[in-house]
LUMLUMDREN-2810 file (N, C-alpha, C; in Angstrom, 1 decimal):
<atoms>
<atom><aa>H</aa><ch>A</ch><at>N</at><xx>15.8</xx><yy>31.0</yy><zz>51.0</zz></atom>
<atom><aa>H</aa><ch>A</ch><at>CA</at><xx>16.0</xx><yy>30.7</yy><zz>52.4</zz></atom>
<atom><aa>H</aa><ch>A</ch><at>C</at><xx>15.9</xx><yy>29.2</yy><zz>52.6</zz></atom>
<atom><aa>D</aa><ch>A</ch><at>N</at><xx>16.7</xx><yy>28.7</yy><zz>53.4</zz></atom>
<atom><aa>D</aa><ch>A</ch><at>CA</at><xx>16.7</xx><yy>27.3</yy><zz>53.8</zz></atom>
<atom><aa>D</aa><ch>A</ch><at>C</at><xx>15.9</xx><yy>27.1</yy><zz>55.1</zz></atom>
<atom><aa>T</aa><ch>A</ch><at>N</at><xx>14.8</xx><yy>26.4</yy><zz>55.0</zz></atom>
<atom><aa>T</aa><ch>A</ch><at>CA</at><xx>13.9</xx><yy>26.3</yy><zz>56.1</zz></atom>
<atom><aa>T</aa><ch>A</ch><at>C</at><xx>14.5</xx><yy>25.7</yy><zz>57.4</zz></atom>
<atom><aa>I</aa><ch>A</ch><at>N</at><xx>15.4</xx><yy>24.8</yy><zz>57.2</zz></atom>
<atom><aa>I</aa><ch>A</ch><at>CA</at><xx>16.0</xx><yy>24.2</yy><zz>58.4</zz></atom>
<atom><aa>I</aa><ch>A</ch><at>C</at><xx>16.8</xx><yy>25.3</yy><zz>59.2</zz></atom>
<atom><aa>L</aa><ch>A</ch><at>N</at><xx>17.3</xx><yy>26.3</yy><zz>58.6</zz></atom>
<atom><aa>L</aa><ch>A</ch><at>CA</at><xx>18.0</xx><yy>27.3</yy><zz>59.3</zz></atom>
<atom><aa>L</aa><ch>A</ch><at>C</at><xx>17.0</xx><yy>28.2</yy><zz>60.1</zz></atom>
<atom><aa>F</aa><ch>A</ch><at>N</at><xx>15.7</xx><yy>28.2</yy><zz>59.8</zz></atom>
<atom><aa>F</aa><ch>A</ch><at>CA</at><xx>14.7</xx><yy>29.0</yy><zz>60.4</zz></atom>
<atom><aa>F</aa><ch>A</ch><at>C</at><xx>13.8</xx><yy>28.2</yy><zz>61.3</zz></atom>
<atom><aa>E</aa><ch>A</ch><at>N</at><xx>14.0</xx><yy>26.9</yy><zz>61.4</zz></atom>
<atom><aa>E</aa><ch>A</ch><at>CA</at><xx>13.1</xx><yy>26.0</yy><zz>62.1</zz></atom>
<atom><aa>E</aa><ch>A</ch><at>C</at><xx>12.8</xx><yy>26.5</yy><zz>63.5</zz></atom>
<atom><aa>T</aa><ch>A</ch><at>N</at><xx>13.9</xx><yy>26.7</yy><zz>64.3</zz></atom>
<atom><aa>T</aa><ch>A</ch><at>CA</at><xx>13.7</xx><yy>27.1</yy><zz>65.7</zz></atom>
<atom><aa>T</aa><ch>A</ch><at>C</at><xx>13.9</xx><yy>28.6</yy><zz>65.9</zz></atom>
<atom><aa>G</aa><ch>A</ch><at>N</at><xx>14.5</xx><yy>29.3</yy><zz>64.9</zz></atom>
<atom><aa>G</aa><ch>A</ch><at>CA</at><xx>14.7</xx><yy>30.7</yy><zz>65.1</zz></atom>
<atom><aa>G</aa><ch>A</ch><at>C</at><xx>15.9</xx><yy>31.0</yy><zz>65.9</zz></atom>
<atom><aa>D</aa><ch>A</ch><at>N</at><xx>16.7</xx><yy>30.0</yy><zz>66.4</zz></atom>
<atom><aa>D</aa><ch>A</ch><at>CA</at><xx>17.8</xx><yy>30.3</yy><zz>67.3</zz></atom>
<atom><aa>D</aa><ch>A</ch><at>C</at><xx>18.9</xx><yy>31.1</yy><zz>66.7</zz></atom>
<atom><aa>L</aa><ch>A</ch><at>N</at><xx>19.2</xx><yy>30.8</yy><zz>65.4</zz></atom>
<atom><aa>L</aa><ch>A</ch><at>CA</at><xx>20.3</xx><yy>31.6</yy><zz>64.7</zz></atom>
<atom><aa>L</aa><ch>A</ch><at>C</at><xx>19.9</xx><yy>33.0</yy><zz>64.6</zz></atom>
<atom><aa>A</aa><ch>A</ch><at>N</at><xx>18.7</xx><yy>33.3</yy><zz>64.1</zz></atom>
<atom><aa>A</aa><ch>A</ch><at>CA</at><xx>18.2</xx><yy>34.6</yy><zz>63.9</zz></atom>
<atom><aa>A</aa><ch>A</ch><at>C</at><xx>18.1</xx><yy>35.4</yy><zz>65.3</zz></atom>
<atom><aa>K</aa><ch>A</ch><at>N</at><xx>17.7</xx><yy>34.7</yy><zz>66.3</zz></atom>
<atom><aa>K</aa><ch>A</ch><at>CA</at><xx>17.6</xx><yy>35.3</yy><zz>67.6</zz></atom>
<atom><aa>K</aa><ch>A</ch><at>C</at><xx>19.0</xx><yy>35.6</yy><zz>68.2</zz></atom>
<atom><aa>S</aa><ch>A</ch><at>N</at><xx>20.0</xx><yy>34.9</yy><zz>67.7</zz></atom>
<atom><aa>S</aa><ch>A</ch><at>CA</at><xx>21.4</xx><yy>35.0</yy><zz>68.3</zz></atom>
<atom><aa>S</aa><ch>A</ch><at>C</at><xx>22.1</xx><yy>36.3</yy><zz>67.8</zz></atom>
<atom><aa>I</aa><ch>A</ch><at>N</at><xx>21.5</xx><yy>37.0</yy><zz>66.8</zz></atom>
<atom><aa>I</aa><ch>A</ch><at>CA</at><xx>22.1</xx><yy>38.2</yy><zz>66.3</zz></atom>
<atom><aa>I</aa><ch>A</ch><at>C</at><xx>21.9</xx><yy>39.4</yy><zz>67.2</zz></atom>
<atom><aa>Q</aa><ch>A</ch><at>N</at><xx>23.0</xx><yy>40.1</yy><zz>67.5</zz></atom>
<atom><aa>Q</aa><ch>A</ch><at>CA</at><xx>23.0</xx><yy>41.2</yy><zz>68.5</zz></atom>
<atom><aa>Q</aa><ch>A</ch><at>C</at><xx>23.9</xx><yy>42.3</yy><zz>67.9</zz></atom>
<atom><aa>V</aa><ch>A</ch><at>N</at><xx>23.5</xx><yy>43.5</yy><zz>68.3</zz></atom>
<atom><aa>V</aa><ch>A</ch><at>CA</at><xx>24.4</xx><yy>44.7</yy><zz>68.0</zz></atom>
<atom><aa>V</aa><ch>A</ch><at>C</at><xx>25.5</xx><yy>44.8</yy><zz>69.0</zz></atom>
<atom><aa>S</aa><ch>A</ch><at>N</at><xx>26.7</xx><yy>44.8</yy><zz>68.5</zz></atom>
<atom><aa>S</aa><ch>A</ch><at>CA</at><xx>27.9</xx><yy>44.8</yy><zz>69.4</zz></atom>
<atom><aa>S</aa><ch>A</ch><at>C</at><xx>28.4</xx><yy>46.1</yy><zz>69.6</zz></atom>
<atom><aa>D</aa><ch>A</ch><at>N</at><xx>28.5</xx><yy>46.9</yy><zz>68.6</zz></atom>
<atom><aa>D</aa><ch>A</ch><at>CA</at><xx>29.2</xx><yy>48.2</yy><zz>68.7</zz></atom>
<atom><aa>D</aa><ch>A</ch><at>C</at><xx>28.5</xx><yy>49.2</yy><zz>67.7</zz></atom>
<atom><aa>V</aa><ch>A</ch><at>N</at><xx>28.2</xx><yy>50.4</yy><zz>68.2</zz></atom>
<atom><aa>V</aa><ch>A</ch><at>CA</at><xx>27.6</xx><yy>51.4</yy><zz>67.4</zz></atom>
<atom><aa>V</aa><ch>A</ch><at>C</at><xx>28.5</xx><yy>52.6</yy><zz>67.5</zz></atom>
<atom><aa>S</aa><ch>A</ch><at>N</at><xx>28.9</xx><yy>53.2</yy><zz>66.4</zz></atom>
<atom><aa>S</aa><ch>A</ch><at>CA</at><xx>29.7</xx><yy>54.4</yy><zz>66.4</zz></atom>
<atom><aa>S</aa><ch>A</ch><at>C</at><xx>29.3</xx><yy>55.3</yy><zz>65.2</zz></atom>
<atom><aa>N</aa><ch>A</ch><at>N</at><xx>29.9</xx><yy>56.4</yy><zz>65.1</zz></atom>
<atom><aa>N</aa><ch>A</ch><at>CA</at><xx>29.7</xx><yy>57.3</yy><zz>64.0</zz></atom>
<atom><aa>N</aa><ch>A</ch><at>C</at><xx>30.0</xx><yy>56.7</yy><zz>62.6</zz></atom>
<atom><aa>D</aa><ch>A</ch><at>N</at><xx>30.9</xx><yy>55.6</yy><zz>62.7</zz></atom>
<atom><aa>D</aa><ch>A</ch><at>CA</at><xx>31.4</xx><yy>55.0</yy><zz>61.5</zz></atom>
<atom><aa>D</aa><ch>A</ch><at>C</at><xx>30.4</xx><yy>53.8</yy><zz>61.0</zz></atom>
<atom><aa>G</aa><ch>A</ch><at>N</at><xx>29.5</xx><yy>53.4</yy><zz>61.9</zz></atom>
<atom><aa>G</aa><ch>A</ch><at>CA</at><xx>28.7</xx><yy>52.3</yy><zz>61.6</zz></atom>
<atom><aa>G</aa><ch>A</ch><at>C</at><xx>28.3</xx><yy>51.5</yy><zz>62.8</zz></atom>
<atom><aa>F</aa><ch>A</ch><at>N</at><xx>28.1</xx><yy>50.2</yy><zz>62.5</zz></atom>
<atom><aa>F</aa><ch>A</ch><at>CA</at><xx>27.8</xx><yy>49.3</yy><zz>63.6</zz></atom>
<atom><aa>F</aa><ch>A</ch><at>C</at><xx>28.3</xx><yy>47.9</yy><zz>63.3</zz></atom>
<atom><aa>E</aa><ch>A</ch><at>N</at><xx>28.4</xx><yy>47.1</yy><zz>64.4</zz></atom>
<atom><aa>E</aa><ch>A</ch><at>CA</at><xx>28.8</xx><yy>45.7</yy><zz>64.2</zz></atom>
<atom><aa>E</aa><ch>A</ch><at>C</at><xx>27.8</xx><yy>44.8</yy><zz>64.7</zz></atom>
<atom><aa>L</aa><ch>A</ch><at>N</at><xx>27.5</xx><yy>43.8</yy><zz>63.9</zz></atom>
<atom><aa>L</aa><ch>A</ch><at>CA</at><xx>26.5</xx><yy>42.7</yy><zz>64.4</zz></atom>
<atom><aa>L</aa><ch>A</ch><at>C</at><xx>27.3</xx><yy>41.5</yy><zz>64.7</zz></atom>
<atom><aa>I</aa><ch>A</ch><at>N</at><xx>26.9</xx><yy>40.8</yy><zz>65.8</zz></atom>
<atom><aa>I</aa><ch>A</ch><at>CA</at><xx>27.6</xx><yy>39.6</yy><zz>66.2</zz></atom>
<atom><aa>I</aa><ch>A</ch><at>C</at><xx>26.5</xx><yy>38.6</yy><zz>66.5</zz></atom>
<atom><aa>S</aa><ch>A</ch><at>N</at><xx>26.9</xx><yy>37.3</yy><zz>66.6</zz></atom>
<atom><aa>S</aa><ch>A</ch><at>CA</at><xx>26.0</xx><yy>36.2</yy><zz>67.0</zz></atom>
<atom><aa>S</aa><ch>A</ch><at>C</at><xx>26.7</xx><yy>35.5</yy><zz>68.1</zz></atom>
<atom><aa>N</aa><ch>A</ch><at>N</at><xx>25.9</xx><yy>35.1</yy><zz>69.1</zz></atom>
<atom><aa>N</aa><ch>A</ch><at>CA</at><xx>26.4</xx><yy>34.3</yy><zz>70.2</zz></atom>
<atom><aa>N</aa><ch>A</ch><at>C</at><xx>26.3</xx><yy>32.8</yy><zz>69.9</zz></atom>
<atom><aa>S</aa><ch>A</ch><at>N</at><xx>25.9</xx><yy>32.4</yy><zz>68.7</zz></atom>
<atom><aa>S</aa><ch>A</ch><at>CA</at><xx>25.7</xx><yy>31.0</yy><zz>68.3</zz></atom>
<atom><aa>S</aa><ch>A</ch><at>C</at><xx>27.1</xx><yy>30.5</yy><zz>67.8</zz></atom>
<atom><aa>P</aa><ch>A</ch><at>N</at><xx>27.5</xx><yy>29.3</yy><zz>68.3</zz></atom>
<atom><aa>P</aa><ch>A</ch><at>CA</at><xx>28.8</xx><yy>28.8</yy><zz>67.9</zz></atom>
<atom><aa>P</aa><ch>A</ch><at>C</at><xx>28.7</xx><yy>28.3</yy><zz>66.4</zz></atom>
<atom><aa>H</aa><ch>A</ch><at>N</at><xx>27.5</xx><yy>28.2</yy><zz>65.8</zz></atom>
<atom><aa>H</aa><ch>A</ch><at>CA</at><xx>27.4</xx><yy>27.7</yy><zz>64.4</zz></atom>
<atom><aa>H</aa><ch>A</ch><at>C</at><xx>27.1</xx><yy>28.8</yy><zz>63.4</zz></atom>
<atom><aa>A</aa><ch>A</ch><at>N</at><xx>26.9</xx><yy>30.0</yy><zz>63.9</zz></atom>
<atom><aa>A</aa><ch>A</ch><at>CA</at><xx>26.5</xx><yy>31.1</yy><zz>63.0</zz></atom>
<atom><aa>A</aa><ch>A</ch><at>C</at><xx>27.5</xx><yy>31.3</yy><zz>61.9</zz></atom>
<atom><aa>S</aa><ch>A</ch><at>N</at><xx>28.8</xx><yy>31.4</yy><zz>62.2</zz></atom>
<atom><aa>S</aa><ch>A</ch><at>CA</at><xx>29.7</xx><yy>31.7</yy><zz>61.1</zz></atom>
<atom><aa>S</aa><ch>A</ch><at>C</at><xx>29.8</xx><yy>30.5</yy><zz>60.1</zz></atom>
<atom><aa>F</aa><ch>A</ch><at>N</at><xx>29.7</xx><yy>29.3</yy><zz>60.6</zz></atom>
<atom><aa>F</aa><ch>A</ch><at>CA</at><xx>29.7</xx><yy>28.1</yy><zz>59.7</zz></atom>
<atom><aa>F</aa><ch>A</ch><at>C</at><xx>28.5</xx><yy>28.2</yy><zz>58.7</zz></atom>
<atom><aa>M</aa><ch>A</ch><at>N</at><xx>27.4</xx><yy>28.6</yy><zz>59.2</zz></atom>
<atom><aa>M</aa><ch>A</ch><at>CA</at><xx>26.2</xx><yy>28.7</yy><zz>58.3</zz></atom>
<atom><aa>M</aa><ch>A</ch><at>C</at><xx>26.3</xx><yy>29.9</yy><zz>57.4</zz></atom>
<atom><aa>Q</aa><ch>A</ch><at>N</at><xx>26.7</xx><yy>31.0</yy><zz>57.9</zz></atom>
<atom><aa>Q</aa><ch>A</ch><at>CA</at><xx>26.8</xx><yy>32.2</yy><zz>57.1</zz></atom>
<atom><aa>Q</aa><ch>A</ch><at>C</at><xx>27.8</xx><yy>32.1</yy><zz>56.0</zz></atom>
<atom><aa>E</aa><ch>A</ch><at>N</at><xx>29.0</xx><yy>31.7</yy><zz>56.4</zz></atom>
<atom><aa>E</aa><ch>A</ch><at>CA</at><xx>30.2</xx><yy>31.7</yy><zz>55.5</zz></atom>
<atom><aa>E</aa><ch>A</ch><at>C</at><xx>30.5</xx><yy>30.4</yy><zz>54.8</zz></atom>
<atom><aa>G</aa><ch>A</ch><at>N</at><xx>30.0</xx><yy>29.3</yy><zz>55.4</zz></atom>
<atom><aa>G</aa><ch>A</ch><at>CA</at><xx>30.4</xx><yy>27.9</yy><zz>54.9</zz></atom>
<atom><aa>G</aa><ch>A</ch><at>C</at><xx>31.8</xx><yy>27.5</yy><zz>55.5</zz></atom>
<atom><aa>I</aa><ch>A</ch><at>N</at><xx>32.2</xx><yy>26.3</yy><zz>55.1</zz></atom>
<atom><aa>I</aa><ch>A</ch><at>CA</at><xx>33.5</xx><yy>25.8</yy><zz>55.6</zz></atom>
<atom><aa>I</aa><ch>A</ch><at>C</at><xx>34.2</xx><yy>25.2</yy><zz>54.4</zz></atom>
<atom><aa>K</aa><ch>A</ch><at>N</at><xx>35.4</xx><yy>25.6</yy><zz>54.2</zz></atom>
<atom><aa>K</aa><ch>A</ch><at>CA</at><xx>36.2</xx><yy>25.2</yy><zz>53.0</zz></atom>
<atom><aa>K</aa><ch>A</ch><at>C</at><xx>36.7</xx><yy>23.8</yy><zz>53.1</zz></atom>
<atom><aa>R</aa><ch>A</ch><at>N</at><xx>37.0</xx><yy>23.4</yy><zz>54.3</zz></atom>
<atom><aa>R</aa><ch>A</ch><at>CA</at><xx>37.5</xx><yy>22.0</yy><zz>54.5</zz></atom>
<atom><aa>R</aa><ch>A</ch><at>C</at><xx>37.2</xx><yy>21.6</yy><zz>56.0</zz></atom>
<atom><aa>T</aa><ch>A</ch><at>N</at><xx>36.5</xx><yy>20.5</yy><zz>56.1</zz></atom>
<atom><aa>T</aa><ch>A</ch><at>CA</at><xx>36.2</xx><yy>20.0</yy><zz>57.5</zz></atom>
<atom><aa>T</aa><ch>A</ch><at>C</at><xx>37.3</xx><yy>19.1</yy><zz>58.0</zz></atom>
<atom><aa>R</aa><ch>A</ch><at>N</at><xx>37.2</xx><yy>19.0</yy><zz>59.3</zz></atom>
<atom><aa>R</aa><ch>A</ch><at>CA</at><xx>38.2</xx><yy>18.1</yy><zz>60.0</zz></atom>
<atom><aa>R</aa><ch>A</ch><at>C</at><xx>37.4</xx><yy>17.1</yy><zz>60.8</zz></atom>
<atom><aa>G</aa><ch>A</ch><at>N</at><xx>38.0</xx><yy>16.3</yy><zz>61.6</zz></atom>
<atom><aa>G</aa><ch>A</ch><at>CA</at><xx>37.4</xx><yy>15.3</yy><zz>62.5</zz></atom>
<atom><aa>G</aa><ch>A</ch><at>C</at><xx>36.9</xx><yy>14.1</yy><zz>61.7</zz></atom>
<atom><aa>M</aa><ch>A</ch><at>N</at><xx>35.8</xx><yy>13.6</yy><zz>62.1</zz></atom>
<atom><aa>M</aa><ch>A</ch><at>CA</at><xx>35.3</xx><yy>12.3</yy><zz>61.5</zz></atom>
<atom><aa>M</aa><ch>A</ch><at>C</at><xx>35.0</xx><yy>12.5</yy><zz>60.0</zz></atom>
<atom><aa>I</aa><ch>A</ch><at>N</at><xx>34.5</xx><yy>13.6</yy><zz>59.6</zz></atom>
<atom><aa>I</aa><ch>A</ch><at>CA</at><xx>34.2</xx><yy>13.9</yy><zz>58.2</zz></atom>
<atom><aa>I</aa><ch>A</ch><at>C</at><xx>35.2</xx><yy>14.9</yy><zz>57.6</zz></atom>
<atom><aa>K</aa><ch>A</ch><at>N</at><xx>36.3</xx><yy>14.3</yy><zz>57.1</zz></atom>
<atom><aa>K</aa><ch>A</ch><at>CA</at><xx>37.5</xx><yy>15.1</yy><zz>56.7</zz></atom>
<atom><aa>K</aa><ch>A</ch><at>C</at><xx>37.3</xx><yy>15.6</yy><zz>55.3</zz></atom>
<atom><aa>N</aa><ch>A</ch><at>N</at><xx>37.9</xx><yy>16.8</yy><zz>55.0</zz></atom>
<atom><aa>N</aa><ch>A</ch><at>CA</at><xx>38.1</xx><yy>17.3</yy><zz>53.7</zz></atom>
<atom><aa>N</aa><ch>A</ch><at>C</at><xx>36.8</xx><yy>17.5</yy><zz>52.9</zz></atom>
<atom><aa>K</aa><ch>A</ch><at>N</at><xx>35.7</xx><yy>17.8</yy><zz>53.6</zz></atom>
<atom><aa>K</aa><ch>A</ch><at>CA</at><xx>34.4</xx><yy>18.1</yy><zz>52.9</zz></atom>
<atom><aa>K</aa><ch>A</ch><at>C</at><xx>34.2</xx><yy>19.6</yy><zz>52.8</zz></atom>
<atom><aa>V</aa><ch>A</ch><at>N</at><xx>33.5</xx><yy>20.1</yy><zz>51.9</zz></atom>
<atom><aa>V</aa><ch>A</ch><at>CA</at><xx>33.1</xx><yy>21.5</yy><zz>51.7</zz></atom>
<atom><aa>V</aa><ch>A</ch><at>C</at><xx>31.7</xx><yy>21.6</yy><zz>52.2</zz></atom>
<atom><aa>V</aa><ch>A</ch><at>N</at><xx>31.5</xx><yy>22.6</yy><zz>53.1</zz></atom>
<atom><aa>V</aa><ch>A</ch><at>CA</at><xx>30.1</xx><yy>22.9</yy><zz>53.5</zz></atom>
<atom><aa>V</aa><ch>A</ch><at>C</at><xx>29.8</xx><yy>24.3</yy><zz>52.9</zz></atom>
<atom><aa>P</aa><ch>A</ch><at>N</at><xx>28.8</xx><yy>24.3</yy><zz>51.9</zz></atom>
<atom><aa>P</aa><ch>A</ch><at>CA</at><xx>28.5</xx><yy>25.6</yy><zz>51.3</zz></atom>
<atom><aa>P</aa><ch>A</ch><at>C</at><xx>27.9</xx><yy>26.6</yy><zz>52.2</zz></atom>
<atom><aa>P</aa><ch>A</ch><at>N</at><xx>28.1</xx><yy>27.9</yy><zz>52.0</zz></atom>
<atom><aa>P</aa><ch>A</ch><at>CA</at><xx>27.4</xx><yy>28.9</yy><zz>52.8</zz></atom>
<atom><aa>P</aa><ch>A</ch><at>C</at><xx>25.9</xx><yy>28.7</yy><zz>52.7</zz></atom>
<atom><aa>R</aa><ch>A</ch><at>N</at><xx>25.3</xx><yy>28.9</yy><zz>53.9</zz></atom>
<atom><aa>R</aa><ch>A</ch><at>CA</at><xx>23.8</xx><yy>28.9</yy><zz>53.9</zz></atom>
<atom><aa>R</aa><ch>A</ch><at>C</at><xx>23.4</xx><yy>30.2</yy><zz>54.7</zz></atom>
<atom><aa>P</aa><ch>A</ch><at>N</at><xx>23.6</xx><yy>31.3</yy><zz>54.1</zz></atom>
<atom><aa>P</aa><ch>A</ch><at>CA</at><xx>23.4</xx><yy>32.6</yy><zz>54.8</zz></atom>
<atom><aa>P</aa><ch>A</ch><at>C</at><xx>22.0</xx><yy>32.7</yy><zz>55.4</zz></atom>
<atom><aa>F</aa><ch>A</ch><at>N</at><xx>22.0</xx><yy>33.1</yy><zz>56.7</zz></atom>
<atom><aa>F</aa><ch>A</ch><at>CA</at><xx>20.7</xx><yy>33.3</yy><zz>57.4</zz></atom>
<atom><aa>F</aa><ch>A</ch><at>C</at><xx>20.6</xx><yy>34.8</yy><zz>57.8</zz></atom>
<atom><aa>M</aa><ch>A</ch><at>N</at><xx>21.7</xx><yy>35.5</yy><zz>57.5</zz></atom>
<atom><aa>M</aa><ch>A</ch><at>CA</at><xx>21.7</xx><yy>36.9</yy><zz>57.8</zz></atom>
<atom><aa>M</aa><ch>A</ch><at>C</at><xx>22.1</xx><yy>37.7</yy><zz>56.6</zz></atom>
<atom><aa>G</aa><ch>A</ch><at>N</at><xx>21.3</xx><yy>38.5</yy><zz>56.1</zz></atom>
<atom><aa>G</aa><ch>A</ch><at>CA</at><xx>21.6</xx><yy>39.3</yy><zz>54.9</zz></atom>
<atom><aa>G</aa><ch>A</ch><at>C</at><xx>21.0</xx><yy>40.7</yy><zz>55.0</zz></atom>
<atom><aa>F</aa><ch>A</ch><at>N</at><xx>20.9</xx><yy>41.3</yy><zz>53.9</zz></atom>
<atom><aa>F</aa><ch>A</ch><at>CA</at><xx>20.4</xx><yy>42.6</yy><zz>53.9</zz></atom>
<atom><aa>F</aa><ch>A</ch><at>C</at><xx>19.2</xx><yy>42.8</yy><zz>52.9</zz></atom>
<atom><aa>S</aa><ch>A</ch><at>N</at><xx>18.2</xx><yy>42.0</yy><zz>53.0</zz></atom>
<atom><aa>S</aa><ch>A</ch><at>CA</at><xx>17.0</xx><yy>42.2</yy><zz>52.3</zz></atom>
<atom><aa>S</aa><ch>A</ch><at>C</at><xx>16.3</xx><yy>43.3</yy><zz>52.9</zz></atom>
<atom><aa>D</aa><ch>A</ch><at>N</at><xx>15.2</xx><yy>43.8</yy><zz>52.3</zz></atom>
<atom><aa>D</aa><ch>A</ch><at>CA</at><xx>14.4</xx><yy>44.8</yy><zz>52.9</zz></atom>
<atom><aa>D</aa><ch>A</ch><at>C</at><xx>13.9</xx><yy>44.5</yy><zz>54.3</zz></atom>
<atom><aa>E</aa><ch>A</ch><at>N</at><xx>13.5</xx><yy>43.3</yy><zz>54.5</zz></atom>
<atom><aa>E</aa><ch>A</ch><at>CA</at><xx>13.1</xx><yy>42.8</yy><zz>55.9</zz></atom>
<atom><aa>E</aa><ch>A</ch><at>C</at><xx>14.3</xx><yy>42.8</yy><zz>56.8</zz></atom>
<atom><aa>N</aa><ch>A</ch><at>N</at><xx>15.4</xx><yy>42.4</yy><zz>56.4</zz></atom>
<atom><aa>N</aa><ch>A</ch><at>CA</at><xx>16.6</xx><yy>42.4</yy><zz>57.2</zz></atom>
<atom><aa>N</aa><ch>A</ch><at>C</at><xx>17.0</xx><yy>43.8</yy><zz>57.6</zz></atom>
<atom><aa>K</aa><ch>A</ch><at>N</at><xx>16.9</xx><yy>44.7</yy><zz>56.7</zz></atom>
<atom><aa>K</aa><ch>A</ch><at>CA</at><xx>17.2</xx><yy>46.1</yy><zz>57.0</zz></atom>
<atom><aa>K</aa><ch>A</ch><at>C</at><xx>16.2</xx><yy>46.7</yy><zz>58.0</zz></atom>
<atom><aa>R</aa><ch>A</ch><at>N</at><xx>15.0</xx><yy>46.3</yy><zz>57.9</zz></atom>
<atom><aa>R</aa><ch>A</ch><at>CA</at><xx>14.0</xx><yy>46.8</yy><zz>59.0</zz></atom>
<atom><aa>R</aa><ch>A</ch><at>C</at><xx>14.3</xx><yy>46.2</yy><zz>60.3</zz></atom>
<atom><aa>R</aa><ch>A</ch><at>N</at><xx>14.7</xx><yy>44.9</yy><zz>60.4</zz></atom>
<atom><aa>R</aa><ch>A</ch><at>CA</at><xx>15.0</xx><yy>44.3</yy><zz>61.6</zz></atom>
<atom><aa>R</aa><ch>A</ch><at>C</at><xx>16.3</xx><yy>44.8</yy><zz>62.2</zz></atom>
<atom><aa>I</aa><ch>A</ch><at>N</at><xx>17.3</xx><yy>45.1</yy><zz>61.4</zz></atom>
<atom><aa>I</aa><ch>A</ch><at>CA</at><xx>18.5</xx><yy>45.6</yy><zz>61.9</zz></atom>
<atom><aa>I</aa><ch>A</ch><at>C</at><xx>18.3</xx><yy>47.1</yy><zz>62.4</zz></atom>
<atom><aa>A</aa><ch>A</ch><at>N</at><xx>17.5</xx><yy>47.8</yy><zz>61.7</zz></atom>
<atom><aa>A</aa><ch>A</ch><at>CA</at><xx>17.2</xx><yy>49.2</yy><zz>62.1</zz></atom>
<atom><aa>A</aa><ch>A</ch><at>C</at><xx>16.5</xx><yy>49.2</yy><zz>63.5</zz></atom>
<atom><aa>T</aa><ch>A</ch><at>N</at><xx>15.6</xx><yy>48.2</yy><zz>63.7</zz></atom>
<atom><aa>T</aa><ch>A</ch><at>CA</at><xx>14.9</xx><yy>48.1</yy><zz>65.0</zz></atom>
<atom><aa>T</aa><ch>A</ch><at>C</at><xx>15.8</xx><yy>47.7</yy><zz>66.1</zz></atom>
<atom><aa>M</aa><ch>A</ch><at>N</at><xx>16.8</xx><yy>46.8</yy><zz>65.8</zz></atom>
<atom><aa>M</aa><ch>A</ch><at>CA</at><xx>17.7</xx><yy>46.4</yy><zz>66.8</zz></atom>
<atom><aa>M</aa><ch>A</ch><at>C</at><xx>18.6</xx><yy>47.6</yy><zz>67.2</zz></atom>
<atom><aa>I</aa><ch>A</ch><at>N</at><xx>19.0</xx><yy>48.4</yy><zz>66.2</zz></atom>
<atom><aa>I</aa><ch>A</ch><at>CA</at><xx>19.9</xx><yy>49.5</yy><zz>66.5</zz></atom>
<atom><aa>I</aa><ch>A</ch><at>C</at><xx>19.1</xx><yy>50.6</yy><zz>67.3</zz></atom>
<atom><aa>R</aa><ch>A</ch><at>N</at><xx>17.8</xx><yy>50.8</yy><zz>66.9</zz></atom>
<atom><aa>R</aa><ch>A</ch><at>CA</at><xx>17.0</xx><yy>51.8</yy><zz>67.7</zz></atom>
<atom><aa>R</aa><ch>A</ch><at>C</at><xx>16.8</xx><yy>51.3</yy><zz>69.1</zz></atom>
<atom><aa>D</aa><ch>A</ch><at>N</at><xx>16.6</xx><yy>50.0</yy><zz>69.3</zz></atom>
<atom><aa>D</aa><ch>A</ch><at>CA</at><xx>16.4</xx><yy>49.4</yy><zz>70.7</zz></atom>
<atom><aa>D</aa><ch>A</ch><at>C</at><xx>17.7</xx><yy>49.6</yy><zz>71.5</zz></atom>
<atom><aa>Y</aa><ch>A</ch><at>N</at><xx>18.8</xx><yy>49.3</yy><zz>70.8</zz></atom>
<atom><aa>Y</aa><ch>A</ch><at>CA</at><xx>20.1</xx><yy>49.4</yy><zz>71.5</zz></atom>
<atom><aa>Y</aa><ch>A</ch><at>C</at><xx>20.4</xx><yy>50.8</yy><zz>71.9</zz></atom>
<atom><aa>L</aa><ch>A</ch><at>N</at><xx>20.1</xx><yy>51.8</yy><zz>71.0</zz></atom>
<atom><aa>L</aa><ch>A</ch><at>CA</at><xx>20.4</xx><yy>53.2</yy><zz>71.4</zz></atom>
<atom><aa>L</aa><ch>A</ch><at>C</at><xx>19.4</xx><yy>53.7</yy><zz>72.4</zz></atom>
<atom><aa>A</aa><ch>A</ch><at>N</at><xx>18.1</xx><yy>53.2</yy><zz>72.4</zz></atom>
<atom><aa>A</aa><ch>A</ch><at>CA</at><xx>17.1</xx><yy>53.6</yy><zz>73.3</zz></atom>
<atom><aa>A</aa><ch>A</ch><at>C</at><xx>17.5</xx><yy>53.2</yy><zz>74.7</zz></atom>
<atom><aa>H</aa><ch>A</ch><at>N</at><xx>18.3</xx><yy>52.1</yy><zz>74.9</zz></atom>
<atom><aa>H</aa><ch>A</ch><at>CA</at><xx>18.7</xx><yy>51.6</yy><zz>76.2</zz></atom>
<atom><aa>H</aa><ch>A</ch><at>C</at><xx>20.1</xx><yy>52.1</yy><zz>76.6</zz></atom>
<atom><aa>G</aa><ch>A</ch><at>N</at><xx>20.5</xx><yy>53.1</yy><zz>76.0</zz></atom>
<atom><aa>G</aa><ch>A</ch><at>CA</at><xx>21.8</xx><yy>53.8</yy><zz>76.3</zz></atom>
<atom><aa>G</aa><ch>A</ch><at>C</at><xx>23.0</xx><yy>53.1</yy><zz>75.8</zz></atom>
<atom><aa>G</aa><ch>A</ch><at>N</at><xx>22.8</xx><yy>52.1</yy><zz>74.8</zz></atom>
<atom><aa>G</aa><ch>A</ch><at>CA</at><xx>23.9</xx><yy>51.5</yy><zz>74.2</zz></atom>
<atom><aa>G</aa><ch>A</ch><at>C</at><xx>24.6</xx><yy>50.4</yy><zz>75.1</zz></atom>
<atom><aa>D</aa><ch>A</ch><at>N</at><xx>23.9</xx><yy>50.0</yy><zz>76.1</zz></atom>
<atom><aa>D</aa><ch>A</ch><at>CA</at><xx>24.4</xx><yy>48.9</yy><zz>77.0</zz></atom>
<atom><aa>D</aa><ch>A</ch><at>C</at><xx>23.9</xx><yy>47.5</yy><zz>76.6</zz></atom>
</atoms>
C-alpha cells in the first residue's frame, strides 16, 4: 500500500455501491482521481506530456477489503437500496 493514497482517506471514502442485483454488484467512486490511481495512465497530456503513471491501486479484494465491501452492501440493502 502506498501511504500517500491513504493519508486523508478521501479515496477510500469515495467508494460507493452503485447497483446490486442477483448477478452481483457495482462499486463506483465519486473521486475524479480514483480511476487514475486504480488503473494508472498510459500517456499523459497537458504540461507533462507522454508520461506513464503506474497503477497505484487503493481498492482491491484483500480479506479486509472483502469485509468492508460486505459491510457496504449490507448497509446499502438495509436502507432499501437507495
